[in-house]
C-alpha positions in Angstrom: 8.6 24.5 -6.7 6.8 22.2 -9.1 4.4 20.7 -6.5 2.9 18.0 -8.9 3.6 20.1 -12.2 5.0 18.0 -15.1 7.1 20.9 -16.4 8.0 24.6 -15.5 8.2 27.0 -18.7 9.8 30.4 -18.2 8.3 33.3 -19.8 8.6 34.0 -22.7 8.2 30.4 -24.0 7.8 28.9 -27.5 4.5 27.6 -28.5 6.3 24.3 -29.2 7.6 24.1 -25.8 4.2 24.5 -24.3 2.7 21.7 -26.9 5.7 19.5 -25.8 4.9 20.0 -22.2 1.2 19.1 -22.8 2.3 15.9 -24.5 4.6 14.8 -21.9 2.0 15.2 -19.2 -0.7 13.1 -21.2 1.8 10.3 -21.8 2.8 10.3 -18.0 -0.9 10.4 -17.2 -1.5 7.3 -19.2 1.4 5.5 -18.1 0.2 6.3 -14.3 -3.4 5.1 -15.0 -2.1 2.1 -17.0 0.3 1.0 -13.9 -2.6 1.6 -11.3 -5.0 -0.5 -13.4 -2.2 -3.3 -13.7 -1.8 -3.0 -9.8 -5.5 -3.0 -9.3 -5.8 -6.3 -11.5 -3.1 -8.0 -9.4 -4.5 -7.0 -6.1 -8.0 -8.7 -7.3 -6.0 -11.9 -7.8 -4.2 -11.5 -4.5 -7.7 -11.1 -2.7 -9.0 -14.4 -4.4 -6.2 -16.3 -2.6 -6.8 -18.3 0.7 -5.2 -17.3 3.6 -2.9 -20.4 3.4 -2.3 -19.5 -0.3 -1.1 -16.1 0.5 1.1 -17.6 3.2 2.8 -19.8 0.4 2.7 -17.0 -1.9 4.6 -14.8 0.5 7.2 -17.6 1.2 7.8 -18.6 -2.4 8.4 -15.2 -3.6 11.4 -14.9 -1.2 13.0 -17.7 -3.1 12.4 -20.5 -0.7 12.3 -24.0 -1.8 8.9 -26.3 -1.4 10.8 -28.0 1.3 11.6 -25.0 3.1 8.0 -23.5 3.0 6.9 -27.0 4.1 8.9 -26.9 7.1 8.1 -23.3 7.9 4.4 -23.9 7.9 4.4 -27.3 9.3 2.7 -29.2 6.3 4.0 -31.7 3.8 5.8 -30.8 0.7 3.2 -32.0 -1.3 0.5 -29.7 0.2 2.9 -27.0 -0.5 3.1 -28.2 -4.1 -0.7 -27.9 -4.3 -1.1 -24.5 -2.8 1.8 -23.4 -5.0 0.2 -24.5 -8.4 -3.0 -22.8 -7.2 -1.3 -19.5 -6.5 0.3 -19.5 -10.1 -3.0 -20.4 -11.4 -5.0 -17.7 -9.6 -2.2 -15.2 -10.2 -2.3 -16.0 -13.9 1.5 -16.1 -13.5 3.5 -17.5 -16.3 6.7 -18.3 -14.2 8.1 -17.7 -10.6 9.8 -14.6 -11.8 6.5 -13.1 -13.1 4.8 -13.7 -9.7 7.7 -12.0 -8.0 7.4 -9.0 -10.0 3.5 -9.2 -9.1 4.5 -9.4 -5.5 6.8 -6.2 -5.9 4.0 -4.3 -7.5 1.3 -5.1 -4.9 3.8 -4.8 -1.8 3.8 -8.5 -0.7 6.8 -8.6 1.7 10.0 -10.4 0.8 
């Protein structure tokens, strides 16, 4: 029934109810735009990664250890450490947990 409406007011309605619905809609719009902006920024960072860094990124957000990633990609553990450091730097991630949250927001599969 709403089809995208923020709220539904039945007649007769109080002026305050209308104002409250308008404020609620404005706050939801701000929140949505902020979320979309954040996702866009994260996606720009992901786009700056090389294909190998993306592979490492996708594997480390699953919780794999460097050794496991190295075995999966058939490279040395030191190589994985280098790629992982570059991923953290390019993604501006403060921690692995922060990196995982970013991966969730842009839909990187785990």
